[in-house]
C-alpha positions, 0 to 999 in steps of 0.5 A: 594454297590452290587458287580455288581455295583462295577464292572460297576462303579469302575473296568470297567472304570479302565480297560477301561483306562488300556487296552485303549479301545475306547468304554465301550462295548470293556471292557472285562466283565463276561458272565457266571460261570459254577460250575462242580462236577464229581462223578466217585463213583455214579456208585456204590453208587446211593445216592451220586449224590443227596447229591452232587446236594444239596451241589452245590445248596447251594453254587450257590444259585440255583438248580444244574442239573445231568449230564449224561455220553455221551458214555460207558466206560467199564474200568470205569464201566460207561454206556451211560446215567448213572448219573455221575456228577452235574453242575450249570450255574449262570448268572446275579445277581446270577453270581456276588454274587458268584463271590464276595464270591469266591473273598472275602471268598473262595480264601483267605480261601485256606491253605498255599495260595500264590497266584493263578497260571497264567495258570488257565486263558486260551488263551481266557481270562476264568478262570478255577479254581479247588478247592480241597474241597467244605467246602471252602464255608460258606454254607456248614457245615463241620459236614454234609459233608459225603465226601470231593469232589473237584469242578471246577469253570469256569468263562466265559469272553468276553476277547479277549486273556489272557492278557485281562483276567488276567488284568480283574481278577487282577482288580477284586482282584484275587492275581496271582503268580508273 
């Protein structure tokens, strides 16, 4: 059974009872996942963006796009239009595949893991998770990594508030600290 089927057949009905939703469409669900990596070192090293783009493409399963600076910041030697990061937006089946990987492989692979802070779920019910290294993902070969970089994973949901978002992520199997 795919993760999407598992979500629609098991998690959604359980959430419907727990949150007392009258309609199956009122149950919170997933909209998209955005994976973002900022690379400040791209100012001095031009090849770093291509390496990050390749790694994020492997992790996400689709090509990542380069993000450019919106405005110049002289303190950081950043000019407007300079490539400073990489991001990818996942929807549909790829989103559910990534979510399954995140819940079953990446989060249990954290060092000294005692649960995720409840503060990573914002007031709109979205999950914002900062990962310290890209090597947590099975697609990345540690020998081929030039530098360990962090990445930001944002899971956007249709939840109305933090309580609905927390219920959704707990049913999904994400362990939160008490």
